[in-house]
C-alpha positions in Angstrom: 121.9 78.9 98.4 119.8 80.8 100.7 118.1 82.5 97.7 117.1 79.4 96.2 115.4 78.4 99.6 113.9 81.7 99.6 112.4 81.6 96.0 111.2 77.9 96.7 109.5 79.2 99.9 108.3 81.8 97.8 106.8 79.5 94.8 104.9 77.4 97.6 103.3 80.6 99.0 102.2 81.7 95.8 100.8 77.9 94.6 98.3 78.1 97.4 96.6 81.0 97.0 96.0 80.5 92.7 93.4 77.8 93.1 91.2 80.0 95.2 91.6 82.9 92.9 90.8 80.7 89.9 87.9 79.1 91.9 86.5 82.8 92.8 86.9 84.0 89.3 85.2 80.6 87.8 82.3 81.1 90.1 81.9 84.8 90.1 78.3 84.7 89.4 77.2 81.9 91.6 76.8 83.5 94.9 76.6 80.0 96.7 79.8 78.7 95.8 81.2 81.7 97.2 79.7 81.9 100.4 82.3 80.2 102.0 85.0 82.6 101.3 85.6 85.4 103.6 85.8 88.9 102.2 87.4 90.1 105.5 89.9 87.3 105.7 91.0 87.9 102.2 91.0 91.6 102.6 93.2 91.3 105.7 95.5 89.3 103.4 95.6 91.6 101.0 96.9 94.4 103.4 99.6 92.0 105.0 100.7 91.1 101.4 101.0 94.6 100.7 103.2 95.2 103.6 105.3 92.3 102.9 105.8 93.4 99.3 106.9 96.7 100.6 109.1 95.2 103.1 110.6 92.9 100.4 111.2 95.8 98.2 112.7 98.0 100.7 115.1 95.5 102.2 116.1 94.0 99.0 114.8 90.2 99.2 113.6 88.9 95.7 112.0 86.0 97.3 109.9 88.3 99.6 109.1 90.6 97.0 107.7 87.5 94.6 105.5 86.1 96.9 104.6 89.7 98.1 103.5 90.4 94.7 101.7 86.9 93.7 99.6 87.0 97.1 98.7 90.4 97.1 97.1 90.0 93.1 95.5 86.7 94.3 93.9 88.3 97.6 92.8 91.6 95.5 91.6 89.6 92.8 89.4 87.1 95.2 87.9 90.7 97.2 87.1 92.2 94.1 85.3 89.0 92.8 83.5 88.7 96.2 82.7 92.3 96.4 81.3 92.6 92.8 79.1 89.2 93.3 77.7 90.1 96.8 77.0 93.7 95.3 75.2 92.1 92.1 73.4 89.9 94.2 71.7 92.4 96.4 
């Protein structure tokens, strides 16, 4: 039962990142639409989710691995889009 709760929590944590990643990808050429997204915040989130993923892997905690992997992927995608968009704008 505890694993079910963990995977449900991981699902919720993953779902909240996906809309922002999709929005960033859709508007990757619209600097004004990306202006409100903080590169620093998402870069920090990527670092912390990498740590979370490592912790989950090392402690054999499946739900933590799932959440860390999905969140790290989304945060990295968002940072990549932001850096690319801001680089081409200058």
